[in-house]
C-alpha positions as CSV (number, residue, x, y, z in Angstrom):
1,M,90.6,111.1,72.0
2,K,94.2,111.6,71.0
3,T,97.4,109.6,71.5
4,I,100.1,111.2,73.5
5,E,103.8,111.0,72.7
6,S,106.4,109.3,74.9
7,I,108.3,111.1,77.7
8,D,111.9,110.2,76.7
9,N,113.2,113.2,78.6
10,L,111.9,112.5,82.1
11,S,114.3,114.4,84.4
12,N,115.9,113.4,87.7
13,L,116.3,109.8,86.5
14,E,119.5,109.4,88.5
15,Y,117.4,109.5,91.7
16,A,115.6,106.4,90.6
17,A,118.8,104.4,90.4
18,T,119.7,102.2,93.4
19,V,123.2,102.3,95.0
20,S,124.2,99.0,93.4
21,E,123.0,100.1,90.0
22,K,125.1,103.3,90.2
23,V,128.1,101.4,91.4
24,S,127.9,99.0,88.4
25,W,127.6,101.9,85.9
26,L,130.3,104.1,87.4
27,Q,133.2,101.6,87.8
28,E,135.4,103.9,85.7
29,S,134.8,106.9,88.0
30,L,134.9,105.7,91.6
31,C,135.2,108.4,94.3
32,S,138.6,109.2,95.9
33,I,139.6,107.8,99.3
34,E,139.1,111.2,100.9
35,E,135.6,111.4,99.4
36,Q,134.9,107.9,100.6
37,N,135.8,108.7,104.2
38,N,133.6,111.8,104.2
39,L,130.7,110.1,102.5
40,I,130.8,107.0,104.7
41,S,131.1,109.1,107.9
42,E,128.1,111.2,106.9
43,W,126.0,108.1,106.0
44,R,126.9,106.2,109.2
45,N,126.2,109.3,111.4
46,R,122.6,109.4,110.3
47,K,120.0,107.7,112.6
48,T,120.2,104.0,112.1
49,L,119.8,100.6,113.9
50,V,122.8,99.2,112.1
51,N,126.1,99.0,114.0
52,D,129.5,98.9,112.3
53,Q,129.7,95.2,112.2
54,S,126.3,94.8,110.6
55,F,127.2,97.5,108.1
56,Q,130.3,95.6,107.1
57,T,128.1,92.5,106.8
58,K,125.8,94.4,104.5
59,L,128.7,95.4,102.2
60,K,129.9,91.8,102.2
61,Y,126.6,90.4,101.0
62,E,126.0,93.2,98.5
63,N,129.5,92.5,97.2
64,L,130.6,96.2,97.6
65,T,133.7,97.8,98.8
66,L,133.6,100.9,101.0
67,R,134.8,102.9,98.0
68,E,132.1,101.5,95.7
69,F,129.3,102.1,98.2
70,A,130.5,105.7,98.7
71,T,130.4,106.2,94.9
72,G,126.8,104.9,94.9
73,I,125.6,107.4,97.5
74,K,127.6,110.5,96.3
75,S,126.2,113.4,94.5
76,L,126.9,112.9,90.8
77,N,128.8,115.3,88.6
78,D,127.5,116.2,85.1
79,E,129.3,113.4,83.4
80,Q,128.2,110.8,85.9
81,Q,124.6,112.0,85.6
82,I,124.6,111.6,81.9
83,I,125.9,108.0,82.3
84,V,123.3,107.1,84.9
85,K,120.4,108.6,83.0
86,Q,121.4,106.9,79.8
87,R,121.6,103.5,81.6
88,Q,118.2,104.2,83.3
89,R,116.6,104.7,80.0
90,E,117.7,101.2,79.1
91,Q,116.1,99.7,82.2
92,E,112.9,97.6,81.9
93,W,110.9,99.9,84.2
94,Y,111.6,103.0,82.1
95,Q,110.9,101.2,78.8
96,Y,107.6,100.1,80.3
97,L,106.8,103.6,81.4
98,N,107.2,104.8,77.8
99,K,105.0,101.9,76.7
100,I,102.3,103.1,79.1
101,I,102.6,106.7,78.0
102,N,102.7,105.8,74.2
103,K,99.4,103.9,74.6
104,Y,97.6,106.5,76.6
105,R,94.6,108.2,75.0
106,E,93.4,111.4,76.5
107,E,89.7,111.2,77.5
108,E,87.5,114.1,78.4
109,I,86.8,114.2,82.1
110,L,84.6,116.8,83.8
111,K,86.4,118.8,86.5
112,E,83.6,118.0,88.9
113,Q,84.3,114.3,88.6
114,I,88.0,114.6,89.3
115,D,89.6,112.7,92.2
116,F,93.0,111.0,92.7
117,T,92.3,108.6,89.9
118,Y,92.9,111.5,87.5
119,A,96.5,111.6,88.6
120,L,97.0,107.9,87.8
121,R,94.9,107.8,84.7
122,P,97.7,106.6,82.3
123,F,98.4,103.7,84.5
124,L,94.7,102.8,85.1
125,Q,94.0,103.0,81.4
126,Y,96.9,100.7,80.6
127,I,95.6,98.0,83.0
128,K,92.1,98.4,81.5
129,D,93.5,97.9,78.0
130,Q,95.6,94.9,79.1
131,L,92.5,93.3,80.6
132,K,90.6,93.7,77.4
133,S,93.5,92.5,75.3
134,S,93.9,89.4,77.4
135,L,90.2,88.6,77.3
136,K,90.2,89.1,73.5
137,L,92.9,86.4,73.3
138,H,90.7,84.0,75.3
139,P,87.2,84.5,73.8
140,C,85.8,81.5,75.8
141,L,86.0,83.6,79.0
142,E,84.1,86.8,79.8
143,F,84.4,89.4,82.6
144,T,81.2,91.3,83.4
145,D,81.4,95.0,83.6
146,N,81.4,94.8,87.4
147,A,84.3,92.3,87.4
148,Q,86.3,94.7,85.1
149,I,85.5,97.7,87.4
150,V,86.6,95.9,90.6
151,T,89.8,94.8,88.8
152,I,90.7,98.3,87.9
153,G,89.7,99.4,91.4
154,A,92.1,96.8,93.0
155,F,95.0,98.1,90.9
156,Y,94.1,101.7,91.9
157,K,94.1,100.6,95.6
158,D,97.5,99.1,95.3
159,C,98.8,102.3,93.7
160,M,97.3,104.5,96.3
161,N,98.9,102.5,99.1
162,I,102.2,103.7,97.6
163,V,101.4,107.2,96.3
164,E,98.8,108.6,98.7
165,K,101.1,110.2,101.3
166,T,103.2,111.8,98.5
167,L,100.1,113.2,96.8
168,V,98.9,114.7,100.1
169,L,102.3,116.4,100.8
170,D,102.5,117.5,97.2
171,M,99.1,119.1,97.5
172,H,100.1,121.2,100.5
173,N,103.4,122.2,98.8
174,Y,101.5,123.2,95.7
175,K,99.1,125.3,97.9
176,T,102.1,127.2,99.2
177,N,103.2,128.3,95.8
178,H,100.0,128.5,93.8
179,Q,96.5,129.9,94.3
180,L,93.8,127.2,94.3
181,E,90.4,128.2,93.1
182,G,87.1,127.2,94.8
183,K,84.8,128.3,97.5
184,T,85.0,125.1,99.4
185,S,87.8,122.8,100.5
186,E,86.5,120.1,98.2
187,E,86.5,122.4,95.2
188,R,90.0,123.5,96.0
189,F,91.1,119.9,96.2
190,K,89.7,119.2,92.7
191,D,91.4,122.4,91.4
192,Y,94.7,121.1,92.7
193,I,94.2,117.7,91.0
194,Y,93.1,119.3,87.8
195,K,96.0,121.8,87.6
196,R,98.7,119.5,88.8
197,F,97.8,116.6,86.4
198,C,95.9,118.4,83.6
199,S,98.2,117.2,80.8
200,L,100.6,114.4,80.2
201,K,103.4,117.1,80.5
202,D,102.1,117.9,84.0
203,I,102.1,114.2,84.9
204,K,105.7,114.0,83.6
205,T,106.6,116.9,85.9
206,F,105.1,115.2,88.9
207,L,106.9,111.9,88.1
208,S,110.2,113.9,87.6
209,D,109.7,115.4,91.1
210,Y,109.3,111.9,92.5
211,P,111.5,109.6,90.4
212,A,111.6,106.8,93.0
213,L,107.8,106.8,93.1
214,A,107.7,106.8,89.3
215,R,109.8,103.7,89.2
216,L,107.8,101.9,91.9
217,L,104.4,102.8,90.2
218,V,105.7,101.3,86.9
219,E,107.0,98.2,88.6
220,R,103.7,97.6,90.3
221,T,101.8,98.2,87.1
222,L,104.0,95.7,85.3
223,F,103.3,93.1,88.1
224,F,99.6,93.7,88.1
225,S,99.4,93.4,84.3
226,N,101.4,90.2,84.2
227,N,99.5,88.6,87.1
228,L,96.1,89.6,85.6
229,C,97.0,88.0,82.2
230,F,98.4,85.0,84.0
231,M,95.2,84.5,86.0
232,I,93.0,84.7,82.9
233,R,95.2,82.2,81.1
234,N,95.1,79.8,84.1
235,I,91.3,80.0,84.3
236,V,91.1,79.1,80.6
237,E,93.6,76.3,81.1
238,S,91.6,74.9,84.0
239,Y,88.2,75.6,82.5
240,P,86.7,72.1,82.6
241,S,88.2,71.4,86.0
242,I,86.7,74.6,87.4
243,Q,83.3,73.8,86.0
244,N,83.5,70.4,87.7
245,L,84.7,71.9,91.0
246,I,81.9,74.4,91.3
247,N,79.3,72.2,89.5
248,I,78.5,74.6,86.6
249,S,77.9,73.2,83.2
250,D,77.0,76.5,81.5
251,P,79.8,78.6,79.9
252,L,81.8,80.4,82.6
253,F,82.0,84.1,83.1
254,V,83.7,86.0,85.9
255,S,81.0,88.2,87.6
256,N,83.0,89.5,90.6
257,I,86.5,89.4,92.1
258,K,87.7,90.1,95.6
259,W,91.3,91.0,95.0
260,G,94.1,91.2,97.6
261,E,92.8,88.5,99.9
262,G,96.4,88.1,101.1
263,D,99.7,89.9,101.1
264,S,101.5,90.8,97.9
265,H,104.5,88.4,97.3
266,D,106.8,87.5,94.5
267,K,106.2,90.4,92.1
268,G,102.7,91.4,93.2
269,K,101.1,88.0,93.4
270,S,98.2,87.7,95.9
271,V,95.1,85.6,96.5
272,A,91.8,86.4,94.9
273,I,88.3,85.1,95.3
274,L,86.6,84.7,92.0
275,E,82.8,84.6,91.6
276,F,81.6,82.7,88.5
277,N,78.2,83.2,86.9
278,H,76.9,85.3,89.8
279,T,76.5,82.1,91.9
280,K,79.7,80.2,92.8
281,N,83.0,81.3,94.4
282,I,86.4,79.8,94.0
283,V,89.8,80.8,95.5
284,Y,92.7,81.5,93.2
285,K,96.2,81.2,94.6
286,P,99.0,82.1,92.1
287,K,101.7,79.9,93.7
288,N,102.9,76.4,94.0
289,L,100.8,74.7,96.7
290,S,101.6,71.0,96.4
291,I,101.8,71.0,100.2
292,A,98.0,71.6,100.3
293,Q,97.3,68.5,98.2
294,E,99.7,66.5,100.4
295,F,97.9,67.8,103.5
296,N,94.6,66.7,102.0
297,Q,96.1,63.2,101.6
298,F,97.2,63.2,105.3
299,L,93.7,64.2,106.4
300,K,92.1,61.5,104.3
301,W,94.5,58.9,105.9
302,L,93.5,60.1,109.4
303,N,89.8,59.9,108.5
304,Q,90.2,56.4,107.3
305,S,92.3,55.4,110.3
306,E,89.9,56.1,113.2
307,P,86.2,56.8,113.4
308,Y,86.7,59.8,115.8
309,F,88.6,61.6,113.0
310,N,86.3,63.4,110.5
311,F,88.2,66.3,109.0
312,Y,86.8,68.3,106.2
313,V,89.0,67.9,103.1
314,P,88.7,70.9,100.6
315,Q,88.7,70.2,96.9
316,R,91.6,71.7,94.9
317,I,92.9,72.1,91.4
318,S,96.6,72.0,91.8
319,K,98.8,73.1,88.8
320,N,102.4,74.2,88.4
321,G,102.5,77.7,89.8
322,Y,98.9,78.1,90.7
323,N,95.9,76.6,92.5
324,F,92.1,76.9,92.4
325,E,90.6,75.9,95.7
326,E,87.1,75.3,96.9
327,F,85.7,78.4,98.6
328,I,85.1,77.5,102.3
329,S,82.0,79.4,103.4
330,Y,81.3,80.5,107.0
331,N,78.3,78.3,108.0
332,T,76.4,78.0,111.2
333,C,76.2,74.9,113.3
334,T,72.7,73.3,113.6
335,S,73.1,71.9,117.1
336,K,75.2,72.0,120.3
337,D,76.5,68.6,119.3
338,E,78.0,70.1,116.2
339,V,79.6,72.9,118.2
340,Q,81.0,70.3,120.5
341,F,82.3,68.4,117.5
342,F,83.8,71.6,116.1
343,Y,86.0,72.2,119.1
344,K,87.1,68.6,119.5
345,S,88.2,68.7,115.8
346,F,89.9,72.0,116.6
347,G,91.9,70.3,119.3
348,Q,92.9,67.5,116.8
349,L,94.1,70.2,114.4
350,I,96.3,71.6,117.2
351,G,97.8,68.2,117.6
352,I,98.5,67.9,113.8
353,A,100.0,71.4,113.7
354,Y,102.2,70.7,116.7
355,L,103.5,67.3,115.5
356,L,104.1,68.6,111.9
357,C,105.8,71.8,113.3
358,G,103.2,74.1,111.8
359,N,102.7,77.8,112.8
360,D,101.0,81.0,111.7
361,F,97.5,79.4,111.7
362,H,96.0,82.6,113.0
363,Y,92.3,83.7,113.0
364,E,92.3,84.6,109.3
365,N,93.6,81.1,108.3
366,L,90.7,79.1,109.6
367,I,87.0,79.1,108.7
368,A,84.2,77.7,110.8
369,H,82.4,75.7,108.1
370,G,79.5,74.5,110.2
371,Q,80.8,71.8,112.5
372,Y,84.2,71.7,110.7
373,P,87.2,73.9,111.5
374,V,88.9,74.2,108.1
375,L,92.5,75.5,107.6
376,I,92.4,77.5,104.4
377,D,96.1,78.1,104.2
378,V,98.4,75.3,105.1
379,E,101.7,76.4,103.4
380,T,103.2,77.0,106.9
381,L,103.4,73.4,108.0
382,F,106.9,72.1,108.6
383,Q,108.3,75.3,110.1
384,H,111.7,75.9,111.6
385,I,112.1,78.2,114.6
386,P,113.3,81.5,113.1
387,P,117.0,81.3,112.5
388,L,118.1,84.0,115.0
389,S,121.2,84.7,117.1
390,L,119.7,85.7,120.5
391,G,122.4,84.5,122.8
392,S,122.7,81.3,124.8
393,N,121.6,82.2,128.3
394,A,118.9,80.2,130.1
395,F,116.2,82.8,129.5
396,T,116.7,82.6,125.7
397,K,116.7,78.8,125.9
398,A,113.4,79.0,127.8
399,K,111.9,81.1,125.0
400,F,113.0,78.6,122.4
401,E,111.4,75.8,124.5
402,N,108.1,77.7,124.3
403,L,108.7,78.1,120.5
404,N,108.9,74.3,120.3
405,S,105.5,73.9,122.0
406,V,101.8,74.1,120.9
407,L,102.0,77.8,121.7
408,I,103.7,78.6,118.4
409,T,101.0,77.0,116.2
410,G,98.8,80.1,116.1
411,L,95.8,77.9,116.9
412,V,95.9,78.5,120.7
413,P,95.4,81.9,122.3
414,F,98.3,84.3,122.1
415,E,98.6,88.0,122.5
416,V,100.5,90.5,120.2
417,Y,101.3,94.2,120.2
418,G,101.0,94.5,124.0
419,E,104.5,95.9,124.2
420,R,103.4,98.8,121.9
421,D,100.7,99.9,124.3
422,K,101.9,103.1,126.1
423,K,99.1,102.7,128.7
424,G,100.2,99.2,129.7
425,N,96.9,97.6,128.6
426,K,96.7,94.2,127.0
427,G,97.4,93.7,123.3
428,V,95.1,91.8,120.9
429,Q,94.3,88.2,120.5
430,L,95.0,86.8,117.0
431,S,94.8,83.1,117.4
432,A,92.4,80.9,115.5
433,L,90.4,80.6,118.8
434,N,89.8,84.4,118.9
435,G,88.1,86.3,116.1
436,D,86.2,89.2,117.5
437,E,86.6,92.8,116.5
438,Q,89.5,94.4,118.5
439,T,91.2,97.8,118.7
440,I,94.9,97.5,118.5
441,P,96.8,99.2,121.4
442,Y,98.6,101.8,119.3
443,K,97.6,104.4,116.7
444,V,98.3,104.1,113.0
445,L,98.6,106.8,110.3
446,K,95.3,107.3,108.4
447,P,94.1,109.9,106.0
448,T,91.7,112.6,107.3
449,N,89.5,115.1,105.5
450,I,89.6,112.9,102.4
451,G,88.8,114.7,99.2
452,S,89.5,118.2,100.5
453,D,92.6,120.5,100.4
454,E,92.8,120.0,104.2
455,M,93.5,116.3,103.7
456,A,96.3,115.0,105.9
457,F,97.7,111.9,107.6
458,E,97.1,111.6,111.4
459,Y,97.6,108.9,113.9
460,Q,94.3,107.3,114.7
461,E,92.9,104.3,116.4
462,H,92.6,101.2,114.3
463,T,90.2,98.3,114.7
464,I,90.8,94.7,113.5
465,T,87.6,93.4,112.0
466,S,86.1,90.2,113.2
467,A,86.9,87.0,111.2
468,Q,85.0,83.8,110.3
469,N,86.7,81.4,112.6
470,I,84.3,81.2,115.5
471,P,81.5,78.6,115.2
472,K,77.9,80.0,115.3
473,L,74.7,78.5,116.5
474,N,71.4,80.3,115.9
475,N,73.5,83.1,114.3
476,K,75.3,83.6,117.6
477,K,79.0,83.1,118.0
478,I,79.9,80.3,120.4
479,V,83.3,81.1,122.0
480,F,85.7,78.4,123.1
481,Q,85.6,79.0,126.8
482,D,82.7,76.6,127.3
483,Y,84.3,73.9,125.3
484,T,87.9,73.8,126.5
485,S,87.6,70.2,127.7
486,E,86.6,69.2,124.1
487,I,89.7,71.0,122.7
488,I,92.0,69.3,125.1
489,K,90.3,65.9,124.5
490,G,90.8,66.4,120.7
491,F,94.4,67.3,121.1
492,N,95.0,64.2,123.3
493,E,93.2,62.0,120.9
494,L,95.4,63.0,118.0
495,C,98.6,62.7,120.0
496,E,97.7,59.4,121.5
497,F,96.8,58.0,118.0
498,I,100.3,59.0,116.8
499,L,101.8,57.6,120.0
500,E,100.1,54.2,119.6
501,D,102.0,53.4,116.4
502,K,104.8,55.9,115.8
503,E,106.5,53.8,113.1
504,K,103.3,53.6,111.0
505,C,102.7,57.4,111.3
506,L,106.3,58.3,110.4
507,K,106.2,56.0,107.4
508,K,102.9,57.7,106.2
509,I,104.4,61.2,106.8
510,E,107.5,60.2,104.8
511,E,105.3,58.7,102.0
512,I,103.0,61.8,101.7
513,F,105.3,64.7,102.3
514,K,108.5,63.5,100.7
515,N,110.3,66.5,99.2
516,S,107.6,68.9,100.1
517,L,108.2,72.6,99.5
518,V,106.8,74.9,102.2
519,R,106.8,78.6,102.9
520,N,109.0,79.7,105.7
521,V,107.8,82.5,107.9
522,I,111.1,83.9,109.3
523,K,109.7,87.3,110.4
524,G,106.2,88.6,111.2
525,T,104.3,90.1,108.3
526,Q,103.5,93.2,110.3
527,R,107.2,94.0,110.7
528,Y,107.6,93.9,106.9
529,S,104.5,95.9,106.4
530,D,105.7,98.6,108.8
531,M,109.0,98.8,107.0
532,L,107.2,99.2,103.7
533,Q,105.0,102.0,105.0
534,F,108.1,103.8,106.4
535,S,109.7,103.5,102.9
536,Y,106.6,105.1,101.3
537,H,107.3,108.4,103.0
538,P,107.4,111.2,100.5
539,S,111.1,111.9,101.3
540,C,111.8,108.4,100.0
541,M,110.0,109.0,96.8
542,T,112.2,111.8,95.6
543,N,115.3,109.6,95.9
544,I,115.4,105.8,96.0
545,Q,118.6,106.1,98.1
546,E,116.4,107.3,101.0
547,R,114.2,104.1,100.6
548,E,117.4,102.1,100.8
549,K,118.5,104.0,103.9
550,V,115.2,103.1,105.6
551,L,115.4,99.4,104.6
552,E,119.1,99.2,105.6
553,N,117.8,99.0,109.2
554,L,116.9,95.3,108.4
555,W,120.6,94.4,108.6
556,A,120.3,94.9,112.4
557,Y,118.0,91.9,112.7
558,P,119.8,89.0,114.4
559,Y,119.7,86.3,111.8
560,H,122.3,83.6,111.9
561,N,122.8,84.0,108.2
562,K,122.3,87.6,107.2
563,E,122.3,86.8,103.5
564,V,118.6,86.6,104.0
565,V,118.4,90.4,104.5
566,S,119.6,91.2,101.0
567,H,116.6,89.2,99.6
568,E,114.2,90.9,102.0
569,I,115.3,94.3,100.8
570,S,115.0,93.2,97.2
571,D,111.4,92.2,97.7
572,L,110.5,95.3,99.7
573,L,112.0,97.7,97.2
574,V,109.4,96.6,94.7
575,G,106.5,96.8,97.2
576,D,106.3,93.1,98.1
577,I,106.2,91.4,101.5
578,P,109.3,89.1,101.4
579,I,108.6,85.4,101.0
580,F,110.9,82.4,101.5
581,Y,110.6,78.7,100.8
582,N,112.2,75.6,102.2
583,S,112.4,72.0,101.1
584,I,111.6,69.9,104.1
585,N,114.7,67.8,103.4
586,S,117.0,70.8,103.2
587,T,118.7,73.3,105.5
588,S,118.5,76.1,102.8
589,L,116.1,78.8,102.2
590,I,114.9,79.7,98.7
591,S,114.1,83.4,98.0
592,S,111.2,84.7,96.0
593,N,113.3,84.8,92.8
594,G,114.5,81.2,93.3
595,I,118.0,81.9,94.8
596,E,119.2,79.3,97.3
597,I,120.5,80.6,100.6
598,K,122.6,77.8,102.1
599,N,123.1,76.7,105.7
600,V,120.3,78.7,107.2
601,Y,119.2,75.9,109.5
602,D,121.1,73.3,111.5
603,E,119.1,70.4,110.2
604,P,116.2,69.7,107.8
605,I,112.8,70.3,109.3
606,I,111.6,66.8,108.5
607,A,114.3,65.6,110.9
608,K,112.9,67.8,113.6
609,V,109.4,66.3,112.9
610,Y,110.8,62.8,113.2
611,K,112.4,63.7,116.5
612,R,109.3,65.3,117.9
613,I,107.2,62.2,117.1
614,N,109.9,59.7,118.2
615,K,110.2,61.5,121.6
616,L,106.4,61.7,122.0
617,T,105.4,60.1,125.4
618,N,102.4,60.3,127.6
619,Q,104.4,62.7,129.8
620,E,105.1,65.0,126.8
621,I,101.4,65.0,125.8
622,Q,100.6,66.1,129.4
623,K,103.2,68.8,129.2
624,Q,101.8,70.2,125.9
625,S,98.3,69.9,127.3
626,A,99.5,72.0,130.2
627,F,100.7,74.7,127.7
628,L,97.3,74.5,126.0
629,T,95.5,74.6,129.3
630,V,97.3,77.8,130.5
631,S,96.9,79.5,127.1
632,M,93.2,79.0,127.4
633,G,93.1,80.7,130.8
634,L,92.3,77.5,132.8
635,Y,95.1,77.5,135.3
636,N,93.6,77.8,138.8
637,K,95.5,75.3,140.9
638,C,97.1,77.9,143.2
639,I,96.4,81.5,144.0
640,P,99.3,83.9,144.3
641,V,99.9,85.6,147.6
642,K,99.1,89.3,147.2
643,N,101.4,91.9,148.5
644,S,100.3,94.2,151.3
645,S,100.1,97.9,150.9
646,N,103.7,98.3,152.2
647,G,105.0,95.8,149.6
648,I,105.6,93.0,152.2
649,K,103.9,89.7,151.5
650,K,101.4,88.7,154.1
651,K,102.4,86.2,156.7
652,F,100.2,83.5,158.0
653,K,100.5,82.2,161.6
654,F,99.6,78.7,162.7
655,N,98.7,78.2,166.3
656,N,98.5,74.9,168.1
657,F,99.8,73.1,165.1
658,R,102.7,70.6,165.5
659,I,105.1,70.4,162.6
660,N,107.2,67.2,162.0
661,K,110.7,68.3,160.9
662,E,111.3,65.1,159.0
663,D,108.1,65.5,157.0
664,L,109.1,69.1,156.2
665,L,112.6,67.9,155.1
666,E,111.0,65.2,152.9
667,E,108.7,67.7,151.2
668,A,111.6,70.1,150.7
669,I,113.6,67.4,149.0
670,K,110.6,66.6,146.7
671,I,110.3,70.2,145.9
672,G,114.0,70.4,145.1
673,D,113.9,67.3,142.9
674,E,110.9,68.8,141.0
675,L,112.8,72.0,140.5
676,L,115.9,70.2,139.2
677,A,113.7,68.0,136.9
678,N,112.3,71.2,135.3
679,V,115.3,73.5,135.4
680,I,116.5,75.2,132.2
681,W,120.3,75.7,132.2
682,S,122.3,77.8,129.8
683,E,124.8,76.0,127.7
684,D,127.7,77.2,129.9
685,Y,125.7,76.5,133.1
686,K,126.1,80.0,134.3
687,T,122.4,81.1,134.1
688,V,119.3,79.2,135.1
689,T,115.5,79.7,134.9
690,W,112.2,77.9,134.9
691,N,109.1,78.2,132.9
692,D,106.4,79.6,135.1
693,I,103.0,81.2,134.8
694,Q,102.3,84.9,135.2
695,M,98.8,86.1,136.1
696,E,98.3,89.4,134.2
697,N,94.9,89.6,135.8
698,E,92.2,87.2,136.9
699,H,91.5,86.3,133.2
700,I,94.8,86.5,131.4
701,L,97.6,84.0,132.0
702,K,101.1,84.0,130.4
703,W,104.1,81.7,130.4
704,R,107.1,83.5,131.8
705,H,110.7,82.6,132.5
């Protein structure tokens, strides 16, 4: 083995600098007004979702003038390149890259064993060294060889998510200009990897060709290293508590880890499932989850209040900045009575989620733990409706009424992605009542011919794997359709309990959840994920400005307060799914880096919860039960009149039947009164609509307006 020298002369560094960075470094050499006009015109004429008004909003929140922005996107002259390159060498990411390279020790690897890991070996070796160094600092804790291997594998997977498309394109470009040796496609693939990344000089050439990729790889390496060391420290800090939680008195060692059990947020943090001593699992969450402890208190209070409440309360070790939680296993029920109890308890959870304004409790966030439905992620209680400007007509108002119902909880059946199906078929069901394997109604980019020089990305069908949220009996999943009455009964029980003594319940909520901090889901994770994948296109890896151009489209999203977008883009630029928090007593959002975004909401979410509970009546419970009933496909009170083949509705004739006009008038007035009682007006009373039910087919019902 030999130590390799640093790469202080990495070229094309200016293409790893963001627009705002270049602006801050080039204040002494801003472009001319003529250049500004040409540059802005060229930028704005490119394909984009952003209109002129949104573009001006972007400049406002980025604190840039048109001239400064134009300077940030222009081609740099020699003098400006020198300035930008020098400043880049001072940046944390570049210093960290040198650290990775300085510590790299070349190891002999047989050409026959080469795969894409060969291209990333300095980064992989660095994480391996960091793991060993961290464990050396904490000799009371051990990782088995397997735990170390899966840890390095998780880091490699994170890197490949970013770099794979670029590697594939680079291979095909390399084939065009170089002769690859090998009789088979697989042998030629290995020859490409070996020649392209044979030495550190070759790796430097690759990183110079894709400087935006180099920066992102280094940032993700830094995040993973920091989070890994943080996790080890937290295990050691909570050592006795963990032993107590999983009932192990012997010295602890980590025997396996399931990394990436959630999205990457806040500089690469994600959930992991740790296996200790080959026997017991525990869930590690590197974030502040005091809301989970508070929810536990609320469940305990309910359990003590009425005998028909019997919620499972998971054990947790809650510390500042991280949590260890009991691993909730997917267990079978032992009788039909337990299945019945499961679904009644499920209905009660719907009631809790509705009254506490919770959402995003989809199929992955609930585990069927025998007879207990257990929410394993409760950070999305106390949720605002997304702060969007969608107009004020009656149809928009009707949509927001649905968003204020049980439909938004994620616990009741809902369909997504249907609008992305070109054939007009149904979408997929992602609620906590649905968990079967499903094929999404659109194709996604996936690699083909992996490990060969014919490797490419093609659009292919994608299947969502089944989850662990459906109860089982005799190892057979028992779907909710036979237990809908129990779900509705449980929902009504919970709501009626709150209704019976609102004051006591409100006092308890205030006592338990005072000053709670919750995550706010203001945009679907899939939207963010799509934008990330778009920004990982190889063209975006040669120049970070192209990544910024892709992410600029987020400014078209109709937030009330578009300051939010600048924080979304900051998170996405480092490969994270954006995350925001909200104190339930505040109208502000808090970004992943702790910046307060003021006046995002009209009122604190706790005020909305108080209003929802104070306005709870038997009639409102019936209304929400109706939403629940329809969502479960139970609506059958009337059959729509089918159109005839010529498009004219069938007419029915009544012979020898006397009609009393006064009775007809009385019924017409009743119908009119009912319509007026349920009408939804726009704020200016110029548009009107009603919530209604649309039958997609004999099995699928949807609310429409």
